[in-house]
C-alpha positions as CSV (number, residue, x, y, z in Angstrom):
1,M,-9.7,7.7,-14.2
2,A,-11.9,6.4,-11.4
3,L,-12.0,2.7,-12.2
4,F,-13.4,1.8,-8.9
5,A,-15.9,4.5,-8.4
6,Q,-19.5,3.5,-7.7
7,S,-21.5,2.8,-10.8
8,G,-23.7,5.9,-10.6
9,K,-20.7,8.2,-10.3
10,R,-18.7,6.9,-13.2
11,V,-18.1,8.8,-16.4
12,Y,-16.6,7.1,-19.5
13,R,-15.5,9.6,-22.1
14,P,-15.0,8.3,-25.6
15,F,-11.4,8.3,-26.7
16,L,-12.0,9.1,-30.4
17,F,-15.6,8.4,-31.5
18,S,-19.1,8.7,-30.3
19,L,-22.5,8.4,-32.0
20,K,-25.0,11.0,-32.9
21,V,-28.5,10.6,-31.7
22,E,-29.7,9.4,-35.1
23,E,-27.0,6.8,-35.3
24,V,-28.4,4.9,-32.3
25,T,-31.3,2.7,-33.4
26,R,-34.2,2.6,-31.1
27,S,-37.5,0.7,-31.2
28,V,-40.4,-0.1,-28.9
29,P,-40.3,-3.8,-28.4
30,D,-43.3,-6.0,-27.5
31,I,-42.4,-7.2,-24.0
32,K,-44.5,-10.3,-24.3
33,T,-42.7,-11.4,-27.4
34,E,-39.4,-10.6,-25.9
35,I,-40.1,-12.8,-22.9
36,E,-41.4,-15.6,-25.0
37,T,-38.2,-15.5,-27.1
38,I,-36.0,-15.9,-24.0
39,V,-38.1,-18.6,-22.5
40,S,-38.1,-20.5,-25.8
41,A,-34.3,-20.2,-26.0
42,Q,-33.9,-21.5,-22.5
43,E,-36.1,-24.5,-23.0
44,L,-33.4,-26.2,-25.1
45,V,-30.9,-26.3,-22.2
46,N,-28.3,-29.0,-22.1
47,D,-24.8,-29.3,-20.7
48,S,-23.2,-28.2,-24.0
49,L,-25.4,-25.0,-24.1
50,L,-24.6,-24.3,-20.4
51,Q,-20.9,-24.5,-21.2
52,E,-21.3,-22.2,-24.2
53,A,-23.2,-19.7,-21.9
54,R,-20.3,-19.7,-19.5
55,Y,-17.8,-19.3,-22.4
56,W,-19.5,-16.1,-23.5
57,N,-21.0,-14.6,-20.3
58,S,-18.6,-15.4,-17.4
59,A,-15.5,-13.3,-18.0
60,Y,-15.5,-9.7,-19.1
61,P,-16.4,-9.5,-22.8
62,S,-13.2,-7.9,-24.2
63,Y,-11.2,-10.9,-22.8
64,R,-13.0,-13.4,-25.1
65,W,-12.7,-11.3,-28.2
66,H,-9.1,-10.5,-27.5
67,Q,-8.4,-14.2,-27.6
68,I,-10.2,-14.5,-30.8
69,M,-8.0,-11.8,-32.4
70,V,-4.9,-13.7,-31.1
71,E,-6.2,-17.0,-32.6
72,A,-6.9,-15.3,-36.0
73,G,-3.3,-13.9,-36.0
74,K,-1.8,-17.3,-35.3
75,R,-3.7,-18.9,-38.2
76,T,-2.6,-16.1,-40.6
77,K,0.8,-16.5,-42.2
78,G,3.0,-13.5,-43.0
79,H,2.9,-9.9,-41.8
80,K,0.3,-8.8,-39.2
81,N,-0.8,-5.2,-39.0
82,G,0.9,-3.6,-35.9
83,G,-2.1,-1.5,-35.0
84,R,-4.7,-4.2,-34.7
85,M,-4.8,-4.6,-30.9
86,A,-5.0,-0.9,-30.1
87,I,-7.8,-0.4,-32.7
88,L,-9.6,-3.4,-31.3
89,H,-9.6,-2.3,-27.7
90,L,-10.2,1.4,-28.4
91,A,-13.2,0.5,-30.5
92,I,-14.5,-1.7,-27.7
93,Y,-14.0,1.0,-25.2
94,D,-15.7,3.7,-27.2
95,A,-18.6,1.4,-27.9
96,L,-19.0,0.8,-24.2
97,A,-18.7,4.5,-23.4
98,E,-21.6,5.0,-25.8
99,V,-23.6,2.2,-24.1
100,W,-22.9,3.6,-20.6
101,K,-24.1,7.0,-21.7
102,H,-27.5,5.6,-22.7
103,K,-27.8,3.4,-19.6
104,Q,-27.7,6.5,-17.4
105,G,-31.0,7.7,-18.8
106,K,-32.9,4.4,-18.4
107,E,-33.0,2.1,-15.5
108,R,-34.0,-1.5,-16.4
109,L,-34.0,-4.7,-14.5
110,A,-32.7,-7.9,-16.1
111,P,-35.3,-10.2,-17.6
112,F,-34.7,-12.9,-14.9
113,Q,-35.4,-10.3,-12.2
114,E,-38.7,-9.3,-13.6
115,H,-40.1,-12.6,-14.8
116,S,-40.0,-15.8,-12.8
117,Q,-40.2,-18.1,-15.8
118,I,-36.8,-16.8,-17.0
119,E,-33.7,-18.4,-15.5
120,K,-30.3,-16.7,-14.9
121,W,-27.4,-18.1,-16.9
122,G,-24.7,-15.6,-16.0
123,S,-23.6,-13.0,-13.5
124,P,-25.9,-10.1,-12.9
125,V,-24.5,-6.6,-12.7
126,G,-25.2,-3.6,-10.5
127,Y,-26.4,-1.2,-13.2
128,S,-29.2,-1.0,-15.8
129,S,-29.6,-3.9,-18.2
130,Y,-30.7,-1.4,-20.9
131,I,-28.6,-1.9,-24.0
132,C,-26.3,-4.9,-23.8
133,E,-22.7,-4.1,-23.3
134,Y,-21.5,-7.6,-24.2
135,S,-23.3,-7.3,-27.5
136,A,-21.7,-3.9,-28.2
137,V,-18.3,-5.5,-27.6
138,A,-19.1,-8.5,-29.8
139,A,-20.2,-6.5,-32.8
140,A,-17.3,-4.0,-32.5
141,A,-14.7,-6.8,-32.2
142,Q,-16.2,-9.0,-34.9
143,R,-16.0,-6.1,-37.4
144,V,-12.5,-4.9,-36.4
145,I,-11.0,-8.5,-36.4
146,G,-12.7,-9.1,-39.8
147,Y,-11.0,-5.9,-41.2
148,Y,-7.6,-7.1,-40.2
149,F,-8.2,-10.8,-41.1
150,P,-10.7,-10.9,-43.9
151,E,-10.0,-14.6,-44.5
152,E,-11.4,-15.3,-41.0
153,Q,-14.8,-13.8,-41.8
154,A,-16.7,-17.0,-41.9
155,F,-15.2,-18.0,-38.6
156,L,-16.0,-14.6,-37.1
157,D,-19.6,-14.7,-38.4
158,N,-20.1,-18.1,-36.7
159,K,-18.6,-16.8,-33.4
160,L,-21.0,-13.8,-33.5
161,K,-24.0,-16.1,-34.0
162,Q,-22.9,-18.3,-31.1
163,F,-22.5,-15.3,-28.9
164,K,-26.0,-13.9,-29.7
165,K,-27.6,-17.2,-28.9
166,A,-25.7,-17.5,-25.6
167,R,-26.5,-14.0,-24.6
168,L,-30.2,-14.5,-25.3
169,R,-30.2,-17.6,-23.2
170,S,-28.5,-15.9,-20.3
171,G,-31.7,-14.2,-19.1
172,L,-29.6,-11.0,-18.4
173,Q,-30.9,-8.9,-21.3
174,Y,-33.9,-8.6,-23.6
175,P,-33.5,-9.3,-27.3
176,N,-34.0,-5.7,-28.2
177,D,-31.3,-4.6,-25.8
178,I,-29.0,-7.1,-27.4
179,E,-29.7,-5.7,-30.9
180,M,-29.2,-2.2,-29.8
181,G,-25.8,-3.1,-28.3
182,M,-24.9,-4.8,-31.6
183,A,-25.8,-1.7,-33.6
184,I,-23.8,0.6,-31.4
185,G,-20.7,-1.7,-31.5
186,A,-21.0,-2.0,-35.3
187,N,-21.2,1.7,-35.8
188,I,-18.2,2.5,-33.6
189,A,-16.2,-0.2,-35.3
190,E,-16.8,1.3,-38.7
191,K,-15.5,4.6,-37.5
192,Y,-12.3,3.0,-36.2
193,I,-11.9,1.0,-39.4
194,G,-12.0,4.3,-41.2
195,Y,-9.4,5.6,-38.9
196,A,-7.2,2.5,-39.3
197,K,-7.1,3.0,-43.0
198,T,-5.2,6.3,-42.5
199,D,-3.0,5.4,-39.5
200,R,0.0,4.5,-41.7
201,T,0.5,1.0,-40.2
202,D,0.4,-0.5,-43.7
203,K,3.2,1.6,-45.2
204,V,6.4,-0.1,-46.4
205,W,10.0,1.2,-46.3
206,N,12.1,2.0,-49.3
207,G,15.0,3.8,-47.6
208,A,18.6,2.8,-47.2
209,V,20.7,1.6,-44.3
210,P,23.6,4.0,-43.4
211,D,27.0,3.0,-44.6
212,D,28.8,3.3,-41.3
213,K,30.6,0.5,-39.6
214,T,30.0,2.1,-36.2
215,L,26.2,1.8,-36.7
216,W,23.7,-1.1,-37.1
217,S,23.9,-2.9,-40.4
218,G,21.6,-5.4,-42.1
219,K,18.5,-5.6,-44.2
220,P,15.4,-4.7,-42.1
221,G,12.0,-6.0,-42.9
222,K,10.0,-3.7,-45.2
223,W,7.5,-2.8,-42.5
224,D,9.8,-2.4,-39.5
225,P,11.4,1.0,-40.1
226,M,7.9,2.5,-40.8
227,K,6.8,1.9,-37.2
228,R,8.3,5.3,-36.4
229,Q,5.9,6.8,-38.9
230,W,2.7,5.2,-37.5
231,K,0.1,7.8,-36.5
232,P,0.3,8.1,-32.7
233,F,-2.8,8.1,-30.5
234,T,-1.4,10.4,-27.8
235,L,2.2,11.5,-28.7
236,L,2.5,14.9,-30.1
237,S,5.1,13.5,-32.5
238,A,7.1,10.4,-32.9
239,D,10.2,12.1,-31.6
240,Q,8.5,13.8,-28.6
241,F,10.5,11.6,-26.1
242,R,13.5,10.9,-28.4
243,P,16.5,10.3,-26.1
244,A,19.9,11.7,-26.3
245,P,22.3,10.0,-28.7
246,P,23.8,6.6,-27.6
247,P,27.4,6.3,-26.5
248,S,30.0,6.5,-29.2
249,D,32.2,4.0,-27.4
250,W,30.5,0.7,-26.4
251,S,33.7,-1.1,-25.3
252,S,33.0,-1.2,-21.5
253,E,29.4,-2.4,-22.0
254,M,30.7,-5.0,-24.5
255,E,33.1,-6.3,-21.9
256,E,30.2,-6.5,-19.4
257,L,28.3,-8.7,-21.8
258,R,31.4,-10.9,-22.4
259,Q,31.8,-11.4,-18.7
260,F,28.2,-12.4,-18.3
261,N,28.4,-14.9,-21.0
262,K,31.6,-16.3,-19.6
263,N,29.9,-17.0,-16.3
264,H,26.4,-18.0,-17.6
265,Q,25.5,-20.6,-20.2
266,S,21.8,-19.6,-20.2
267,S,19.3,-17.1,-18.7
268,D,15.8,-18.1,-17.7
269,I,14.5,-14.5,-17.8
270,A,16.0,-13.9,-21.2
271,W,14.0,-16.8,-22.7
272,K,10.9,-15.9,-20.6
273,W,10.7,-12.4,-22.0
274,K,11.5,-13.5,-25.5
275,S,8.8,-16.2,-25.7
276,E,5.9,-15.3,-23.3
277,P,3.2,-12.6,-23.5
278,V,4.0,-11.5,-20.0
279,W,2.3,-8.1,-19.9
280,D,-0.9,-9.3,-21.7
281,L,-1.3,-12.2,-19.2
282,L,-0.7,-9.9,-16.3
283,L,-3.3,-7.4,-17.5
284,E,-5.9,-10.2,-17.8
285,R,-5.1,-11.6,-14.4
286,K,-5.4,-8.2,-12.7
287,I,-8.7,-7.4,-14.3
288,L,-10.0,-10.8,-13.0
289,E,-8.4,-10.4,-9.6
290,Y,-9.9,-7.0,-9.0
291,G,-13.3,-8.1,-10.5
292,L,-13.5,-5.3,-13.0
293,D,-16.8,-5.1,-14.8
294,P,-17.1,-4.9,-18.6
295,F,-16.8,-1.1,-18.7
296,Q,-13.8,-0.9,-16.3
297,A,-12.1,-3.8,-18.1
298,A,-12.6,-2.1,-21.5
299,Q,-11.1,1.1,-20.2
300,A,-8.1,-0.6,-18.7
301,S,-7.5,-2.6,-21.8
302,A,-7.7,0.5,-24.1
303,L,-5.3,2.4,-21.9
304,F,-2.9,-0.6,-21.9
305,H,-2.9,-1.2,-25.6
306,T,-2.7,2.5,-26.5
307,A,0.4,2.7,-24.3
308,R,2.0,-0.2,-26.1
309,F,1.3,1.2,-29.5
310,D,2.7,4.7,-28.8
311,A,5.7,3.2,-26.9
312,T,6.5,1.2,-30.1
313,I,6.4,4.4,-32.1
314,A,8.7,6.2,-29.6
315,A,11.2,3.3,-29.5
316,W,11.3,2.8,-33.3
317,D,11.8,6.6,-33.8
318,G,15.0,6.3,-31.8
319,K,16.1,3.1,-33.4
320,Y,15.9,4.4,-36.9
321,H,17.2,7.9,-36.0
322,F,20.3,6.7,-34.3
323,W,20.8,3.2,-35.9
324,G,22.3,1.9,-32.7
325,I,24.7,-1.0,-33.3
326,R,23.9,-4.4,-31.7
327,P,26.5,-6.4,-29.5
328,F,27.0,-9.2,-32.0
329,Q,27.9,-6.5,-34.7
330,Y,30.2,-4.6,-32.4
331,D,32.1,-7.8,-31.6
332,P,31.6,-10.4,-34.3
333,D,33.0,-13.2,-32.0
334,F,30.3,-12.6,-29.4
335,K,27.5,-15.2,-29.3
336,P,24.2,-14.0,-27.6
337,I,22.5,-16.4,-25.3
338,L,19.3,-15.8,-27.2
339,I,21.2,-16.9,-30.3
340,E,19.2,-14.7,-32.8
341,T,19.2,-11.0,-32.4
342,P,16.2,-9.0,-33.7
343,N,16.8,-7.7,-37.2
344,F,16.7,-4.0,-36.4
345,P,18.8,-1.3,-34.6
346,G,19.2,-1.6,-30.9
347,Y,19.0,1.8,-29.3
348,P,16.7,2.3,-27.4
349,A,15.4,-1.3,-26.6
350,G,11.9,-1.9,-27.8
351,H,11.1,-4.5,-25.1
352,T,12.0,-2.1,-22.3
353,T,10.4,1.0,-23.9
354,V,7.1,-1.0,-23.9
355,A,7.9,-2.3,-20.4
356,G,8.3,1.2,-19.1
357,A,5.0,2.3,-20.7
358,L,3.0,-0.7,-19.5
359,S,4.4,-0.8,-16.0
360,T,3.5,2.9,-15.7
361,T,-0.1,2.4,-17.0
362,L,-0.6,-0.7,-14.9
363,T,0.6,1.2,-11.8
364,H,-2.1,3.9,-12.6
365,L,-4.8,1.2,-12.9
366,F,-3.8,-1.0,-10.0
367,P,-1.6,1.2,-7.6
368,L,-1.5,-1.4,-4.9
369,D,0.6,-3.6,-7.2
370,A,3.0,-0.9,-8.2
371,P,6.1,-2.5,-6.7
372,Y,5.5,-5.7,-8.6
373,F,5.0,-3.9,-12.0
374,Q,8.2,-1.9,-11.5
375,E,10.0,-5.1,-10.5
376,L,8.8,-6.8,-13.8
377,A,9.9,-3.8,-15.9
378,I,13.4,-4.0,-14.4
379,E,13.5,-7.8,-15.0
380,C,12.4,-7.3,-18.6
381,S,15.3,-4.8,-19.0
382,E,17.8,-7.2,-17.4
383,S,16.5,-10.0,-19.6
384,R,17.6,-8.2,-22.8
385,F,21.1,-7.7,-21.4
386,E,21.4,-11.3,-20.2
387,G,20.1,-12.5,-23.6
388,G,23.0,-10.6,-25.2
389,V,20.8,-8.8,-27.7
390,H,21.2,-5.3,-26.1
391,F,23.8,-3.2,-24.4
392,R,22.7,-2.2,-20.9
393,T,22.3,1.4,-22.0
394,D,19.8,0.4,-24.7
395,N,17.6,-1.1,-21.9
396,E,17.9,1.6,-19.3
397,V,17.2,4.4,-21.8
398,G,14.2,2.4,-23.2
399,L,12.7,2.2,-19.7
400,K,12.9,5.9,-19.2
401,V,11.4,6.7,-22.6
402,G,8.6,4.2,-22.0
403,E,7.7,5.8,-18.6
404,K,7.3,9.1,-20.3
405,V,5.0,7.6,-22.9
406,G,3.0,5.9,-20.2
407,R,2.4,9.2,-18.4
408,Q,1.5,10.8,-21.7
409,V,-1.2,8.2,-22.5
410,I,-2.6,8.4,-19.0
411,E,-2.9,12.2,-19.3
412,K,-4.7,11.8,-22.6
413,F,-7.2,9.4,-21.1
414,L,-7.8,11.7,-18.2
415,E,-8.7,14.7,-20.3
């Protein structure tokens, strides 16, 4: 994956979906009318509109729509579909792979570069302005988010209108290129929505917890056990990287936890990894630090969120195959520093399986920062031990499983 290759040498292969020739709407616009439309939009400039232009046009486009998905989730009570972020970012990536393909056949300067009466309200790029990549992202994201949060549709429609106006005023793309981008994004989104309806992320559990005092006991949420049955994007099967069985005797690891609690009343890293979206914020920061353009950022985000999704499947396969007991169940007198233990089996740890997968994919994307990513994964692992919600083996095995998932996802993207 040559994220930092020169523009003309890049190839973006769609992950799942591309469009047929007849699915890409083309028209021959009247350039004079196109110019007049942009000039007219820019005549109404004020501080508020300039701020709106920066909001939509300054950062890479998937960043803004990712935040909108997060906001929609926070406003929605109850269960949220576990596949939503992977579908969002894969739809965005495939839409931009389609846009990039068409850009290669048509060089076009931005409107502000060709016409002196048009101002530049955004950052120019080093490739053709033909077909707006920001618009493809907007249309794909608006439809995918609307699928998962239909009660947010009016909000999303308003956001899309705001975006279109801001993109038009930017002077970076002609109106027709904006519309073509929107059409591509919408078409790819519909394909992913169709896929999402069959990915099994909406299935509920009607099984039974094993009646065995040496195993986990409780009443899991109706969606949680079904994560092992989600349709993976890259894994050959949910159990592809299933680890060996957990120890039958946890006594020494239980004593290690007791000793830690005896000497520590709290743990900063335990609360950090419980409450903060550490990996998401890190990905966003690295994309901005390295100045990735919309296509590179979409590819990086798709890889990242695919790895998280498949790592979740791998971890939950192990959890509900082995039904690993939690520390507070093994020793009812033990009080975890994190107070509340997640309501599902412990082995392997979900946090660390995801950490192993994400640190591996981030290392592939940003190899100069590899030591930092590995350090974070180890800290995440230690945090679950210090928090008292996992035995050390849960965490260490989870890291190893996650690393295997990360490599699998990378290989799939490189095909």
